C-alpha positions in Angstrom: 49.7 -10.0 74.8 47.9 -7.2 76.7 44.6 -5.8 75.7 46.1 -2.3 75.4 48.6 -3.4 72.9 45.9 -4.8 70.7 43.9 -1.5 70.9 46.9 0.6 70.1 47.7 -1.5 67.1 44.1 -1.3 66.0 44.2 2.5 65.9 46.8 2.4 63.1 44.5 0.2 61.0 46.7 -2.9 61.2 46.8 -6.0 63.4 50.3 -6.5 64.8 50.5 -9.7 66.9 53.7 -10.3 68.8 54.9 -13.9 68.6 57.1 -15.5 71.3 60.8 -15.7 70.5 60.6 -19.4 70.9 58.7 -19.7 67.7 61.2 -17.7 65.6 64.7 -17.9 67.1 66.7 -14.7 67.4 63.9 -12.2 67.0 60.3 -11.3 67.8 58.2 -12.4 64.9 55.1 -10.7 63.6 52.4 -12.1 61.5 51.7 -10.5 58.1 49.8 -7.3 58.3 46.5 -7.0 56.4 44.7 -3.6 55.8 41.4 -3.2 57.5 39.5 -2.8 54.2 40.6 -6.3 53.1 38.8 -9.4 53.9 40.5 -11.6 56.5 40.2 -15.3 57.0 41.8 -16.4 60.3 41.4 -19.4 62.4 42.2 -17.2 65.5 39.8 -14.3 66.1 41.4 -10.9 66.5 40.5 -7.7 68.1 38.8 -5.4 65.6 39.8 -1.7 65.5 37.9 0.8 67.5 36.7 3.9 65.7 34.6 6.8 66.8 31.9 5.9 64.3 31.7 2.2 65.0 33.1 1.4 68.5 33.9 -2.2 68.8 34.5 -4.4 71.9 38.0 -6.0 71.9 38.3 -9.7 71.8 40.8 -11.8 73.7 43.5 -13.3 71.5 45.1 -16.5 72.8 48.6 -16.9 71.5 50.2 -20.2 70.6 52.1 -21.6 73.6 52.8 -25.1 72.6 54.3 -26.9 69.6 50.8 -28.3 68.7 49.4 -24.8 68.6 52.3 -23.7 66.4 51.5 -26.5 64.0 48.0 -25.3 63.8 49.1 -21.8 63.1 51.3 -23.0 60.3 48.4 -24.8 58.7 46.0 -21.9 58.8 46.2 -21.5 55.0 44.5 -24.8 54.3 41.6 -23.8 56.5 41.2 -20.3 55.2 38.3 -19.3 52.9 37.7 -16.2 50.7 34.9 -14.8 52.7 32.4 -15.6 55.3 32.7 -16.5 59.0 35.4 -18.9 59.9 35.2 -21.2 62.8 38.4 -21.8 64.8 39.5 -25.4 65.2 39.8 -24.7 68.9 36.3 -23.1 69.1 37.9 -20.0 70.6 35.9 -17.3 68.7 34.8 -16.0 65.4 35.9 -13.3 63.0 33.7 -11.6 60.5 35.1 -12.6 57.2 34.0 -9.6 55.2 35.0 -6.0 55.8 32.7 -3.1 55.3 32.5 -1.7 51.7 34.0 -4.7 50.0 31.8 -6.9 47.9 31.4 -10.6 48.7 33.6 -12.9 46.7 36.0 -10.2 45.7 39.1 -11.1 43.8 41.2 -9.3 46.3 40.3 -11.6 49.2 43.3 -12.5 51.3 44.1 -14.9 54.1 46.9 -15.3 56.6 48.5 -18.7 56.0 51.4 -18.9 58.3 54.2 -16.6 59.5 55.9 -15.1 56.5 53.3 -16.3 54.0 50.8 -14.0 52.3 48.0 -15.3 50.1 46.7 -13.0 47.3 44.1 -15.3 45.9 46.5 -17.3 43.9 47.0 -21.0 44.4 50.8 -20.5 44.6 52.1 -19.0 47.9 55.2 -17.1 48.3 58.5 -18.6 49.6 58.5 -19.4 53.3 61.8 -17.7 53.8 61.4 -14.0 54.6 64.1 -11.4 54.7 64.3 -8.8 57.3 62.4 -6.2 55.4 59.4 -8.4 55.0 59.4 -9.1 58.7 59.8 -5.6 60.0 57.7 -3.6 57.5 54.0 -4.4 57.1 53.0 -5.3 53.6 49.7 -3.9 52.1 48.2 -6.2 49.5 47.2 -4.4 46.3 43.8 -5.2 44.7 44.3 -6.7 41.2 43.3 -4.4 38.3 40.5 -5.8 36.2 40.8 -6.1 32.5 39.2 -3.2 30.6 37.3 -5.3 28.0 37.0 -8.7 29.5 33.7 -9.6 28.0 30.9 -8.4 25.8 28.6 -8.6 28.8 28.1 -5.8 31.3 30.7 -5.8 34.1 30.4 -4.1 37.5 33.6 -2.5 38.9 34.2 -0.4 42.0 35.6 3.1 41.5 36.1 5.4 44.4 33.9 3.2 46.6 31.0 3.2 44.0 29.9 0.5 41.6 30.4 1.4 37.9 28.7 -0.5 35.1 30.9 -1.3 32.1 29.9 -2.8 28.8 26.6 -2.2 27.2 25.4 -0.4 30.3 27.9 2.4 29.6 27.6 4.0 26.2 31.1 5.4 26.4 32.4 2.0 27.1 30.9 0.7 23.9 31.5 3.4 21.4 34.6 4.9 23.1 35.8 8.4 22.3 33.9 9.6 19.2 36.6 12.1 18.3 39.1 9.3 17.7 36.7 7.7 15.2 37.9 4.2 16.2 35.7 1.3 16.6 35.2 -0.2 20.1 36.1 -3.9 20.2 32.6 -4.5 21.3 31.2 -3.2 18.0 33.8 -5.1 16.1 32.8 -8.4 17.7 29.1 -7.7 17.1 29.8 -6.9 13.4 31.8 -10.1 13.0 29.1 -12.2 14.5 26.1 -10.6 12.7 27.6 -9.5 9.4 26.1 -6.0 9.9 27.7 -2.7 11.0 25.6 0.3 11.6 27.5 3.6 12.1 24.7 5.9 11.1 24.3 9.3 12.7 27.6 9.1 14.6 29.0 12.4 13.4 31.9 10.7 11.6 34.1 12.9 9.3 36.0 9.8 8.0 35.3 6.1 8.1 37.3 4.4 10.8 40.2 2.5 9.4 39.1 -0.7 11.2 35.9 -0.8 9.1 37.9 -1.7 6.0 39.7 -4.4 7.9 36.8 -5.6 10.0 37.7 -9.3 9.6 41.4 -8.9 10.2 42.9 -9.7 13.6 45.4 -7.2 14.8 48.3 -7.8 17.4 46.3 -6.7 20.4 43.3 -8.9 19.5 45.7 -11.8 18.9 47.2 -11.3 22.3 43.8 -11.2 24.0 42.7 -14.2 22.0 45.7 -16.2 23.2 45.1 -15.2 26.8 41.4 -16.2 26.6 42.3 -19.5 25.0 44.8 -20.3 27.8 42.7 -18.9 30.7 39.0 -18.2 30.4 37.6 -18.4 26.9 34.2 -16.8 26.5 31.5 -17.3 23.8 32.2 -13.7 22.5 35.6 -14.5 21.2 34.8 -17.5 18.9 36.7 -16.1 16.0 36.0 -19.3 14.0 32.3 -18.4 13.9 32.6 -14.9 12.5 31.0 -14.0 9.1 31.9 -11.6 6.4 30.5 -8.1 6.6 27.4 -8.0 4.3 25.6 -4.8 5.4 27.3 -1.5 6.1 25.3 1.6 7.1 27.1 5.0 7.2 24.2 7.4 6.6 23.7 10.7 8.3 27.3 11.5 9.0 29.8 14.1 7.7 31.8 12.0 5.3 33.4 13.8 2.5 35.3 10.9 1.0 35.5 7.1 0.9 38.7 5.2 1.0 39.6 2.9 -1.9 40.0 0.2 0.7 36.3 -0.2 0.5 37.1 -3.0 -2.0 38.3 -5.1 1.0 34.7 -5.7 1.9 34.2 -8.0 -1.0 31.1 -9.7 0.5 29.2 -6.5 1.0 25.6 -6.6 -0.2 24.1 -3.4 1.2 26.0 -0.1 1.3 24.2 3.0 2.6 26.1 6.3 2.3 23.1 8.6 2.2 23.0 12.0 3.8 26.7 12.8 3.8 29.0 15.3 2.0 30.4 13.0 -0.6 31.6 14.7 -3.8 33.4 11.7 -5.4 33.6 8.0 -5.0 36.6 5.7 -5.4 36.8 3.6 -8.6 37.3 0.5 -6.4 33.6 0.6 -5.6 33.1 -1.4 -8.7 35.0 -4.3 -7.1 32.1 -5.0 -4.7 30.8 -7.8 -6.9 28.2 -8.9 -4.4 26.6 -5.5 -3.9 22.8 -5.5 -4.3 21.7 -2.2 -2.8 23.6 1.1 -3.1 22.2 4.2 -1.5 24.0 7.5 -2.4 21.1 9.9 -1.9 21.5 13.3 -0.2 25.1 14.0 -1.2 26.9 16.3 -3.6 27.8 13.9 -6.3 28.0 15.0 -9.9 29.2 11.8 -11.5 29.7 8.1 -10.7 32.8 6.0 -11.2 32.6 3.7 -14.2 32.9 0.7 -11.9 29.5 1.3 -10.4 27.9 0.4 -13.8 29.7 -2.9 -13.7 28.0 -4.2 -10.6 26.1 -7.1 -12.2 24.1 -8.0 -9.1 23.0 -4.4 -8.3 19.2 -4.3 -7.8 18.5 -1.0 -6.1 20.3 2.3 -6.9 19.3 5.5 -5.1 20.9 8.7 -6.5 18.3 11.3 -5.5 19.1 14.7 -4.0 22.5 15.1 -5.7 24.0 17.3 -8.4 23.8 15.0 -11.4 23.4 16.7 -14.8 23.5 13.6 -17.0 24.1 9.9 -16.9 26.4 8.0 -19.2 25.1 5.3 -21.5 26.7 2.8 -19.2 23.5 3.0 -17.1 22.1 0.3 -19.3 24.8 -2.2 -18.1 23.0 -3.0 -14.9 21.0 -6.0 -16.1 19.1 -6.9 -12.9 18.4 -3.3 -11.7 14.8 -3.2 -10.3 14.6 0.2 -8.5 16.2 3.4 -9.8 15.7 6.8 -8.1 17.3 9.9 -9.7 14.9 12.5 -8.4 15.8 15.9 -7.2 18.8 16.4 -9.5 19.4 18.7 -12.5 18.9 16.1 -15.3 17.8 17.5 -18.7 17.5 14.2 -20.4 17.9 10.4 -19.9 20.2 8.1 -21.8 18.8 5.9 -24.5 20.4 2.9 -22.8 17.7 3.1 -20.2 15.7 0.8 -22.4 18.2 -2.0 -21.6 17.0 -2.1 -18.0 14.6 -5.0 -18.7 13.9 -5.7 -15.0 13.4 -2.1 -13.9 10.0 -2.0 -12.1 10.1 1.4 -10.3 11.7 4.5 -11.8 11.6 7.9 -10.1 12.9 10.9 -12.1 10.8 13.6 -10.5 12.0 17.1 -9.6 14.4 17.4 -12.6 14.4 19.5 -15.8 13.7 16.7 -18.3 12.1 18.1 -21.5 11.5 14.8 -23.3 11.8 11.1 -22.8 13.8 8.8 -25.1 11.6 6.5 -27.1 13.5 3.6 -25.6 11.6 4.1 -22.3 8.9 1.9 -23.9 11.3 -1.0 -23.8 11.2 -1.2 -20.0 8.5 -3.8 -20.1 8.7 -4.6 -16.4 8.0 -1.0 -15.3 5.0 -0.8 -12.9 5.6 2.7 -11.4 6.9 5.7 -13.3 7.2 9.1 -11.6 8.0 12.2 -13.8 6.5 14.8 -11.5 7.8 18.4 -11.8 9.7 18.3 -15.0 9.3 20.2 -18.3 7.6 17.6 -20.4 5.3 18.8 -23.1 4.5 15.4 -24.5 5.3 11.7 -24.1 6.5 9.4 -26.8 4.0 7.0 -28.3 6.1 4.1 -27.1 5.0 4.8 -23.6 1.9 2.9 -24.5 3.9 -0.3 -24.7 4.3 -0.5 -21.0 1.6 -3.2 -20.5 2.5 -3.7 -16.8 2.5 0.0 -15.9 0.1 0.6 -12.9 1.0 4.1 -11.6 2.0 7.1 -13.8 2.8 10.4 -12.1 2.9 13.4 -14.5 1.9 16.3 -12.2 3.4 19.8 -12.7 4.5 19.4 -16.3 3.5 21.2 -19.5 1.3 18.5 -21.0 -1.6 19.7 -23.2 -3.3 16.3 -23.8 -3.5 12.9 -22.2 -0.5 10.7 -23.1 -1.1 7.8 -25.5 -1.7 4.8 -23.2 -3.2 2.5 -25.8 -1.8 -0.7 -24.4 -1.5 0.1 -20.7 -4.1 -2.4 -19.7 -2.8 -2.6 -16.1 -3.1 1.1 -15.4 -4.7 1.8 -12.0 -3.6 5.3 -11.1 -3.0 8.3 -13.5 -2.0 11.7 -12.1 -2.2 14.5 -14.6 -2.8 17.5 -12.2 -1.2 20.9 -12.8 -0.8 20.7 -16.5 -2.5 22.5 -19.5 -4.9 19.8 -20.6 -8.1 21.2 -22.2 -10.0 18.2 -23.3 -10.2 14.4 -23.3 -11.2 12.4 -26.3 -13.4 9.3 -26.3 -10.5 7.2 -27.7 -8.2 8.3 -24.9 -10.8 7.3 -22.3 -11.3 4.0 -24.0 -7.8 2.9 -23.0 -8.3 3.8 -19.4 -11.2 1.5 -18.5 -9.3 -0.1 -15.6 -8.2 3.2 -13.9 -9.4 3.6 -10.3 -7.8 7.0 -9.6 -7.8 9.9 -12.2 -6.3 13.2 -11.2 -7.2 16.1 -13.5 -7.0 18.9 -11.0 -5.6 22.4 -11.9 -6.0 22.0 -15.7 -8.0 23.9 -18.3 -10.9 21.5 -19.0 -14.2 23.1 -20.0 -16.3 19.9 -19.8 -16.2 16.2 -19.2 -17.1 14.0 -22.2 -20.0 11.6 -21.9 -17.5 8.8 -22.4 -16.3 9.4 -18.8 -18.5 6.5 -17.7 -16.3 4.1 -19.7 -14.1 4.1 -16.6 -16.3 1.6 -14.8 -13.7 0.9 -12.1 -13.2 4.6 -11.2 -13.1 5.3 -7.5 -11.7 8.8 -7.3 -12.0 11.6 -9.8 -10.3 14.9 -9.0 -11.4 17.7 -11.2 -10.7 20.6 -8.8 -9.8 24.0 -10.3 -10.9 23.6 -13.9 -13.4 25.5 -16.0 -16.3 23.1 -15.7 -19.8 24.6 -15.6 -21.8 21.3 -15.4 -21.4 17.5 -15.1 -22.9 14.7 -17.2 -25.8 13.3 -15.1 -25.0 9.7 -15.9 -21.7 10.2 -14.1 -23.7 9.4 -11.0 -24.2 5.9 -12.4 -20.6 4.8 -11.9 -20.9 2.0 -9.4 -17.6 2.4 -7.6 -17.1 6.2 -7.6 -16.6 7.4 -3.9 -14.7 10.7 -4.2 -15.1 13.5 -6.7 -13.7 16.9 -5.5 -14.7 19.7 -7.8 -14.1 22.9 -5.9 -12.9 25.8 -7.9 -15.1 25.2 -10.9 -17.7 27.8 -12.1 -20.7 25.5 -11.8 -23.8 27.1 -13.3 -26.2 24.2 -13.8 -25.7 22.6 -10.4 -26.6 24.5 -7.3 -23.8 25.5 -5.0 -25.5 23.9 -1.9 -25.6 20.5 -3.7 -21.9 20.7 -4.5 -21.1 21.5 -0.9 -23.0 18.5 0.4 -20.2 16.1 -0.6 -19.7 13.4 -3.1 -22.4 11.0 -1.9 -25.2 13.6 -2.1 -23.9 15.0 -5.4 -23.9 11.6 -7.0 -27.5 11.0 -5.7 -28.5 14.3 -7.3 -26.9 13.4 -10.6 -28.7 10.0 -10.6 -32.0 11.6 -9.9 -31.6 13.7 -13.0 -31.1 10.7 -15.2 -34.1 10.1 -17.5 -32.9 7.9 -20.3 -32.5 4.1 -19.8 -29.2 3.0 -18.3 -28.1 0.9 -21.3 -28.0 4.0 -23.5 -25.0 5.5 -21.8 -21.3 4.7 -22.6 -20.0 1.8 -20.6 -23.5 0.4 -19.9 -24.2 -1.1 -23.3 -24.3 -4.6 -22.0 -26.8 -3.8 -19.3 -30.3 -5.2 -20.0 -32.9 -2.5 -20.8 -35.2 -3.5 -18.0 -32.5 -3.5 -15.3 -32.1 -0.7 -12.9 -28.3 -0.4 -12.3 -28.8 1.0 -8.9 -30.4 -2.1 -7.5 -27.1 -3.4 -6.2 -27.6 -6.2 -3.7 -24.4 -5.0 -1.9 -26.4 -1.9 -0.8 -29.1 -4.0 0.8 -28.7 -4.3 4.5 -28.5 -7.9 5.7 -31.0 -9.4 8.1 -28.6 -9.4 11.0 -28.1 -5.7 10.7 -31.8 -5.2 10.5 -32.4 -7.3 13.5 -30.0 -5.3 15.6 -31.4 -1.9 14.6 -35.0 -3.1 14.2 -35.0 -0.8 11.1 -34.9 -1.3 7.3 -33.8 1.8 5.4 -33.3 2.0 1.6 -32.9 5.5 0.2 -31.2 5.0 -3.1 -33.3 7.1 -5.6 -34.7 4.0 -7.1 -38.0 3.3 -8.8 -38.3 -0.2 -7.5 -37.4 -1.9 -4.3 -35.8 -5.4 -4.5 -37.8 -8.2 -3.0 -34.8 -9.4 -1.1 -35.1 -6.3 1.1 -38.6 -7.2 2.3 -37.7 -10.8 2.8 -34.8 -9.9 5.1 -37.0 -7.3 6.9 -39.8 -9.9 7.5 -37.3 -12.4 9.0 -35.8 -9.7 11.2 -39.2 -8.5 12.4 -38.3 -4.8 11.9 -40.3 -2.0 13.6 -39.4 0.8 11.2 -39.5 1.0 7.4 -37.9 3.9 5.7 -38.3 4.0 1.9 -38.2 7.7 1.5 -36.0 9.7 -1.0 -36.6 7.3 -3.8 -38.7 7.7 -7.0 -41.4 5.2 -6.3 -44.7 5.8 -8.2 -46.6 3.2 -6.1 -46.2 1.6 -2.7 -44.3 -1.8 -3.1 -46.7 -4.7 -2.7 -44.1 -6.6 -0.7 -44.4 -4.1 2.1 -47.6 -5.9 3.2 -45.4 -8.7 4.5 -44.4 -6.5 7.4 -47.8 -5.6 8.7 -47.6 -7.6 11.9 -44.7 -5.8 13.5 -44.2 -2.4 11.9 -45.0 0.7 13.9 -43.5 3.4 11.6 -43.7 3.8 7.8 -41.8 6.5 5.9 -42.7 6.9 2.3 -41.9 10.6 1.9 -40.1 12.3 -1.0 -41.3 9.8 -3.7 -43.8 10.1 -6.6 -46.7 8.3 -5.1 -50.2 9.2 -6.5 -52.1 6.8 -4.3 -51.9 4.7 -1.1 -53.2 1.1 -1.2 -56.0 0.1 1.2 -54.0 -2.7 2.8 -52.1 -0.1 4.7 -55.0 -0.2 7.1 -53.8 -3.7 8.1 -50.8 -2.3 10.0 -52.7 -2.3 13.3 -49.6 -1.4 15.3 -48.8 1.6 13.1 -48.1 4.8 15.1 -46.3 7.0 12.6 -47.1 7.5 8.9 -45.0 9.8 6.7 -46.4 10.6 3.2 -44.9 14.0 2.7 -43.6 15.3 -0.7 -45.6 13.0 -3.0 -48.5 13.6 -5.4 -51.4 12.4 -3.3 -54.9 13.8 -3.5 -56.8 11.4 -1.2 -56.3 8.6 1.3 -58.3 5.3 1.4 -61.0 5.1 4.1 -59.4 1.8 5.4 -56.8 4.0 7.1 -59.5 4.8 9.7 -58.8 1.4 11.2 -55.4 2.6 12.3 -56.5 2.9 15.9 -53.0 3.5 17.3 -51.8 6.1 14.8 -50.5 9.1 16.7 -48.9 11.1 13.9 -49.6 11.5 10.2 -47.6 13.8 7.8 -49.2 14.6 4.4 -47.3 17.8 3.9 -46.4 18.9 0.3 -49.1 16.9 -1.6 -52.2 17.9 -3.6 -55.0 17.6 -1.0 -57.8 20.1 -1.4 -59.6 18.8 1.7 -58.4 16.7 4.6 -59.2 13.0 3.9 -62.3 11.8 5.8 -60.4 8.9 7.4 -58.3 11.4 9.3 -61.2 12.4 11.5 -61.7 8.8 12.6 -58.2 8.4 14.0 -59.1 8.8 17.6 -55.5 8.5 18.9 -54.1 11.1 16.5 -51.9 13.7 18.2 -50.1 15.4 15.4 -51.5 16.3 12.0 -49.3 18.0 9.4 -51.0 19.1 6.2 -49.0 22.1 5.2 -48.1 23.0 1.6 -51.3 21.6 0.1 -54.3 23.1 -1.6 -56.8 23.0 1.4 -59.7 25.4 1.1 -61.5 25.0 4.4 -61.2 23.8 7.9 -63.8 21.1 9.0 -64.1 22.0 12.7 -66.6 19.3 13.6 -64.2 16.6 12.4 -61.3 18.1 14.3 -63.4 18.2 17.4 -63.6 14.4 17.4 -59.8 14.2 17.8 -59.7 14.6 21.6 -55.9 14.1 21.7 -55.0 16.4 18.8 -52.2 18.6 20.1 -50.5 19.9 16.9 -52.3 21.1 13.7 -50.1 22.5 10.9 -52.1 24.0 8.0 -49.7 26.7 6.8 -49.2 27.5 3.1 -52.7 26.4 1.9 -55.6 28.1 0.2 -57.7 28.6 3.4 -59.6 31.9 3.0 -61.7 31.7 6.1 -60.9 30.5 9.7 -64.2 29.5 11.5 -64.4 31.0 15.0 -65.5 27.6 16.3 -61.9 26.4 15.9 -61.2 28.3 19.1 -63.3 25.6 21.0 -60.8 22.9 20.0 -59.0 23.7 23.3 -56.9 20.5 23.2 -54.6 22.1 20.6 -51.2 23.2 21.9 -49.8 24.2 18.5 -51.7 25.8 15.7 -49.9 27.0 12.5 -52.0 28.9 10.0 -49.4 31.2 8.3 -49.3 31.5 4.6 -53.0 31.3 3.9 -55.1 34.0 2.2 -57.6 34.7 5.1 -57.6 38.1 6.7 -59.0 37.2 10.1 -57.3 36.6 12.4 -54.6 39.1 11.5 -50.9 38.1 11.3 -50.3 40.0 14.6 -52.7 37.7 16.4 -51.1 34.6 14.9 -47.7 35.8 15.9 -48.7 35.9 19.6 -49.0 32.1 19.7 -51.6 29.3 19.7 -53.3 30.3 23.0 -53.9 33.9 22.0 -55.2 32.8 18.6 -57.7 30.4 20.1 -58.9 33.0 22.5 -59.3 35.5 19.7 -61.3 33.0 17.7 -63.6 32.2 20.7 -64.2 35.9 21.2 -65.6 36.1 17.7 -68.2 33.4 18.2 -71.7 35.0 18.0 -74.4 33.5 20.3 -77.5 32.3 18.5 
């Protein structure tokens, strides 16, 4: 065969190889024609087509000349492979076994077996006898069409020369056409395997018919199942392992009706039909004897079929946000019902049979028009949470007090004028009575609420809180916002667990507004500071020993590890005595700072001396101290001493040994003269003695303090400023305002310390 003939044949996209007439008598034979895009597997290498984009060099094709070569040609099929490079038995050349654009290992791989035989990937070849048409006309092998749903796993197919992912990788492949509202086989298999079918938020107007027959096998599935059993069975089609549908979710669709065939799902345990347009339900719903949870909320239902009340295993029933006006007495036929939600309807009353719901633990009937509760509500002994918010209740029956397990009671936005009788509700933890017309609370009512931790009384008409409010020893939050309260009982601050007490919107007259605005913590401290009677005299504290200070709670004492990390001990609890444990922990932690201010101490604690070796700062301000012990002088490392806002008139001379003291604050005491020990503190830099009763300035003593930089003597009784004070030039800050002297004038003082000292020096008269 000439090279030009091979090239010419290659331009048409086909390999046409003339065979000598001796091989096939009577005519010129041609080998089968294979398209270029198919994968070839030949023992004999051929010349590849020449294109403008990819010019190829023609290869020499030796034709069979002998009988032995013909035998080799007839046996090509047994040597052919699906893909890859094939080696000729004669070593003549090689042929690339994979064409461009075709994936390796494709199902359409073909090979030339022998004259008149075409292999299409099947183990069975065609007949060796060929008619004239098969010899003269080239045959193009078609690529086998893949099955559409061959497996649950993702499949890769070629479409228009591009790979396309089918299965889970393609949402349309899983859910199909949403307009048809038919279930994709993929979803059906998953539901059969897991027992759960979730069709929520799919925009369904009707439930697909397949849902009601989810476990039934139709003709098409039976056919596929037979094929898989005979050919290639996969793990996804194990029909013998399927389970009954137990959970069906159809929420957030556009369903307006439900087929009576729902009874086919006899094993259903959870049915969610919430957020649809349902106006009625089939009576066959009562045939779902295994149903435990039924959610029908956010629909347009006005009544329920009688069969619903025959579901003996129903534990949760949600009927909120519908159009119910009343419920039949059959409601009490649900013996194991534990959760019932009928909120956001138009109910005016509840059936008396509600008392038969002995296992009901949570009942929500808020946002209705209920005017009164049936007395049988007190028979729901398992009730722990009752929500009756936003109704028209004016009172509650006395039987409500029989609910011994009741923990949460919501009665906001009603028309109550008094606290409901909760005489036996010993488990009550949270009571919400806001937005009613309650004017008072009796001591008897409060006596039944000793275990309450949250009490909401906001937006009522209460004029005062009774003294018995402290009977609520476990109270953590008390909301009395927007009432008519003008004051609060001071012993309210003694409640040990109270953390939040909003009281905005009350006309407080006996408590300053700035104290109220500081928050609950500061308000409670203020109330405690106003308590004068012994603690055991107040309601709720009768068993407290008379000599015990309730506020000495060891839980408020910082531990030694915290002290060691901060090097500080701070105890500001408005107490009259400091626990010894505090000083023992502080001594072990070797603290540097001691803060005992903002208490009501009348004397410095003796245990403070334990810390004299390491302490450099002592703060005893805002107490009621009348004297300072002499052993304070043993704090040789002391650099800062704060004694402001006490009742001191003098300081011990032993404080003169505080050689490293740099600052002392004796503001707001009762000193008439500066203590003599102050003039011996050579390292003193800041001296604050404002708001006392000082009458004179001892210049000679101040001149000894060579490092004194700040001297604050404002608001005293100084009627004369000696001009020699101007010679104390080490002063950088001098404050003398608020004294009765006339010279220097206020205008001079306003100019600053430097001008004041210069003015004083200018008034010195030479002897």
